Each structure stands twice: as C-alpha cells, then as structure tokens.
N, C-alpha and C positions, 0 to 999 in steps of 0.2 A: 280213517282212510289212509291208504299206503302213501308213501312220499311220491309227489309229482317231480318229474325229472325237469329241472329249471335250465333253460336254454337262453344263451346270450349269442346274438348274431353280429359279427363284424364283417361289414361289406359295404362298399362305397355305392353300391347300387340299391337305392332305395326300395325299386320295384321288386327286386330279389326278397329284401328284407320284409316288405309288406306281404309278399305271397306266403313266406315261411311262418309268419305271424298268424295269418288266416288259418294254415293247416295245424299249427301248434295249438292255438286257442281252441280248436274243435277236439282236441284230444284230452281225455279225462286223466291220462297218465302223464302228460307234459304240460309245462307252464312257460310261456314266452316271458323273458325278465328283462329285455332290453335289446337296443340295436346302437351299434356304433358306426359311423361312416368311414372310419379308418383305424389303424392299430396303435396310435399314439397313446390311448388312455386305457389299453386293455387290462393292464394290472389293476389300476385304481377301480375300474368298473367291475372287475372281477371280486375284488375285496368288498366293494359296496353291494353288489347285487347277488353275490353268491351262487353263481350258476353251478351246475353239475357238468354241463357240456357247453363248450364254446364252438360255434360254427364260424370258421375263419377263411376268409377269401385269400387268395395268394397276390392277386394284382391289385394294390391300393396305393394311394398317395401317402406321402410323408414318412411312412415308417415300413420297413421290410416285415412281412407276414412272419418271415423265418425267424427274424430277430424276436418278434412278439412271442412266437410260439415257444421258443427256446427260453425265454424269460418266464413265461407262464408255467411251463413244464419243470422249471428249476424251482420257483417260488411257491407255486401252488400245485403240487403233483397230483392232488386228489381231483382236480379239474380234468376231464377228458376234453381233447380237441380234435376237431374233424375239420380237414381242409374241404372246402366246398368251392370249387373253381371251374373256369371255363378252360382251364390250362391242365393237360393230364400227361405231359411229357414224362418220361423215365426219370430224369434228373430231378424234376420237382417232386415227384412221388418219393424218391429216395431222400431227398433233402428235409422233406416234411416228415418222414418216418424217423430219420436220424435226430431231428430237432424234438421228438417227442410226440407227434400226432398219432392218435389212436385210429384215425380214419382218414381216409383220402377219397371224396366223391367228386364226380363232374357235376356241373350245373345241368347237364343234360339228363341225368337220372331222374327218374320219377320220384314224386313225394313219398310214396310207399318205401323206396329204397333209402331215402334220408331218414325217415322215421324209424325204419328198422335199423339202420346204423347207430342213430342215437341209443337205441335200446342195447345194441351189441356192445358199444363202447363203455357204456356203464356197467356191463358185465365184464369188463376187463378185456374184451376181444379186440384184435386189430380187424378193421373193417375197410376193405378196398372195394369201391364200386367197379363195375365191369370195365370201364375205359381205364381206369387207375390200374386195376389188376394186371390188364393186358400190357400196359405201359411198363409197370414194374417188372414183369417178367419176360419184358423184350419181344412181345408179340406184335 
C-alpha cells in the first residue's frame, strides 16, 4: 500500500478540525494524525506524530502562527505547511510564504481544493487558493 499523507491540524476552532478529520478519514491516500487548538506545541506534536502536512490557522491564541511556521520550516523542513485561514489579505499571504508555507487557503475554499492542495504541496508545489492568489497578486 502506498504511503498515506499524514495531516496534522492546528486550529482553535474544533468544528473546523472535526470537519477536516471527517473528510481526511474518508480518503484512502490521507490520514488524520491529530489536532492542536493553538500553536504552542506544534514542534513537539510534529516530532511525536510525524505528519507530512500541517494545516495551520493564522488567527489563534497564545502563539503567533507565523512564529510557529518559521520554527517548523527551519527545524523540520520536510514537513509541508499550509495556512488555512479566514483571513486572506496580501500581507498575510506574503508573510506566510516568506516564513515557509507551501500553501495558503481560505477557509471558504471547498474541501476538494483543500485536499488538492495537500497533494500538491507534498509534490513540492506552492499552492494558493483562489482568494489567497488574488490577494497575493494584488487583485
């Protein structure tokens, strides 16, 4: 059996996490490995759970998602990070890409877009959702 893409979700909204878990659990090529309600323990969780992809919300309590993203990119570069956020302003997309995100998606994107982004970032592609792409290119 081929390797299933292991996904960790870091989002303070448990409803978002639960919805993502249901979608990922239905996929034979992906595996949900866990959820964190904030970014304080991202690195220890990554070391313990060994995800291939981390879905990371921008707006969370206790620790900046950008700090966690930069640390993750520096310490565990083989893990791909996708920002999944309700905020898609140009400066946020730029900061995320500069900090090492391989993807930036709006929470308004459909599950098909999110699943496609997970596959694409694992292939090494930068993946911006429709809203993030428009913001990034100033439209």
